[in-house]
N, C-alpha and C positions, 0 to 999 in steps of 0.2 A: 343697445345694451339692455339686458334684462336683469332686474334686481329681485331678490327673494327676501321676504320678511314674514312676520307673524300675521296670520290671517284669522278670519276671512277678510274680505273687502270691507273697508270702513274702520279698521283699527287705527289707533294713533301711529302705530308702526307703519301702516300703509300710507298714511298722510306724510310721514317723514320720508318714506321711500320714494314718493313721487317727486321729491326734490333731487333724487339721484337718477331715476330712470322713468321713462314713460310706460315701459312694459314691466309690470310688477306681478310676480308669482307669490304663492303663499305656502307656508309650512305651519305646523301646529306647535313647534318648539324651537327655541334658540339653537339647541343642539343640532336639530335637523337642518336649520339654516346654514350653520357653519359646515356641517358635513356635505351639504349640497355644493358649497363653494369649493371645498377641498377636492371633491370628486369631479369638478369641472362642469357641473350641470348648470350653474349660473355664474355670471361674471362678478356679481356683487351681492353681498348680503347686508341687510340693515338690521341691527339688533339694539334693543334698549339696554343701556348699561348703568344708568344712574338717574334717580329722580330726586328733586330738591326737597321733597317731604319725606319719602320713604327710604331714601338712600340707594345703595347698589342693588342691581338685579343679579343675584348670586348665580343663577343659571348661566347668564351671559359671561360672568367672570370665569366660571368653570369651563365653559365651552371654548373660550378664547385660550385658556391655558392648555387645553388638550388638543386643539386643532391647529394644523399647519396653515395658518392664514396670516395676512398682513392687515393692519388697520390703515386705511387710506384717507379717511376723512371723518370729521365729527359734525353731526347735525344736532343743534339744540333747538327745541321747539316748546313754546308754552303749551300747557295742558289745561284745557277748559272742560270741566265735567258738567254734564247735565243729567237730570233724572228724567227718564223717558218711559212712558207707559201708554196703554190704550185709554186708561182713565185713572183717576185718583184711587180707585177701589182695587188695590193690589195687596197681596199678602207676603210677597217674597221679592227681594232685590237681588238680581244676579249680575255679576260683573267680574272682571279680572281681579285677583287678590290685591294687586297694587292699587287699582282704582278704588276698591272698597276701603283700603287703608288710607288713601289720600283724602277720602271724604268721611273719615271716621267721626269727626266732631259733628258734622252736619247730620249724619245718620243717627247718631246717638241722641241728638237734640230733637230732631223732627220725626224720626221713625224708630223709636227705641224698641217697639214691640213687633217690628216686622222681621221676618227671617232674612238671612243673607246667605248667598251661595256663591262660592268662587268657581268661575268657569275659565275656559282656556284663553279668552280674550274679551275685551269690552264689546267687540262686535258680536261675539257669541251671546253675550248677555242681552244685547239689543234684539238679536234674532229671537231669543226666548220670549222677550216682551211682545214681539209681533205675533208669535204663535200662541201665546197664552195670556189672556187678559188679567190673570192673577199675578203676573210677573212684571216687575219694572226693571229696566236696565240702566246702567250708568255708562255714558259715552259722550262723544262730541255732539253738541246740539244739532249739527247738520245731519246727524244720523237719523233724526226723527222723520225727515222727508225723503230719505234715500231708500225707501222700500215700500212694500204694500202688505198690510195697511200702513198709512202714516201714523206716527205716534204723537202723543201730546208731549210738549216740553213742560213738565210740571215745575221744574226749577232749573235755573242756570247758575253757572259759577259756584257749584256746591263744594269745590275742593277746599280743604282747610286753610290754604294759604293762597292769596291772589298771585303770588310769585311762582306758583307751581310750574315746573318745567322739567323736561326729560332730555338727557343726553342719549343720542343714538350714535353708534359707531358703524361706519361703512367698512366692511371687510372685503378683501379680494384675495386672489392667489398669492402665496408667499413670494413668488417670483416678482411681484409688482411692488414689493416693499420699497418705500421711499425714504430718503434721508433728508428731504426738504419738508419744512413745516415748522410751526411755532410750538407744537407739543409733541411729546413722545410717550409711548406706553411700553412698559416692559413687565415681565413676570420673573420673579426670582425664587428659586428653590434652594435654600442654603444647605439642606441636608445636614443640619447641625442645630444645636440649641445650647447656648451658654450665655451667661450674663454679659450684656453689652452688644450682643449680636445685631439687634435692630439698630442700635446707636451707630455701629460701624457702617451699616448700610446707608443710613441717613447722612452721616458725615461725608460720605463720598460725594454727595450733592451739595451739602452746605459749604464745604471747603472750596467749592468752585462756583459759588454764588448762583446755584441753580434752584429755582423755587419748585417745590413739590406741590402739585394741585390735588393729589389724592394718594393715600397709602392705605391699603386694606389687606388683611390676612384672610386666607381661606384654607380649610383643611386640605392637606395633600391627598388624603384618601389612603395613605399607606399604613398609618397607625394613629391612635389617639394622641393628640398633643403635637402632631407634626404638621407644620404649616408652610405655605408658600405665600409670597407677597406680590400684590399687584401695585405697581407704582406708575403714576402719571407725573410728568414734569414739564416745565415750560422752557424747553430748549429743543433744538433740532439735532438730529444725528450728524448733520454736516458740520456742527460746531466742534472745535477742538476740545473745549471743556467737557462736552458730552462724552466724547470718546475716552477722555481721561477718567471721568466718573464711572463709566461702564467697566473700564479696566479695573478700577478699584473695587467695584461691586463683584466682578468675577473672582477677584482674589479672595474676597470675604466668603463668597459662595463655595469656594474650594471644590469639593467632590460633588457639589450640587450642579445646578445649571441656571443660566440666564437666557430667557427668550425675549428677543427684541421684536416687538410687534410692528414698529415703524413710527415715522414722524408724519404729521398731518396738520392741517389747518381746521379751524372751526367756522362753521356757517350757521347763522341764526335764521330759522325759517318759521314763518307763521303758517301753521297747518290748518 
């Protein structure tokens, strides 16, 4: 089996994907990953969806709501950031925007006068550091010795919280959607806006004793102020209470739609 994830080699996404498949390919965006799975070019895609410090990865939410894929598995991995450079004499820090944000307090305290540049991935930032002695990258500490020249690990565990972790969703063809698992993800577009709408959606689960682990709104893209909702809850599609809740949600959605991404289990991986 081949999985596709954010590249290049050495990203945190790559490390998470290795828990899914030995053969890992790379794309430059989450949208491209989902499209590759939809087109049948790859059997699995691994996309970051939520970080414990910075919250949701909005590109992933949007790609999942627009792509005909199923969520088959969840991989949670701790994120350990290190500052990597050829020497301490650098003037710019390059990394993914999420990594820069997850290390904001450290960077403000230790390097308030250094420029910062957001790049496509942590691995891209580390590659920049190898190419240019004036650049430092933020990435996994093992990245320092995974290329030529080797980089110095100037500081380890520079993330703002020691509990820093990221959820990755493993997606596959829509035909492989499962009803088994302890969690389920859905996307709801109500196509309406009135007082109490969100309450009605949430009551569909509360009335059936289903715990919600995440609720997030995203712009529908149709017009300003029009939203859809990403909902994760702790129950499987095989359960009668889940089917009853979904029926209630569809009634609330009315002329809108409900996309059921599937049920899945969580795996904790030390990458």
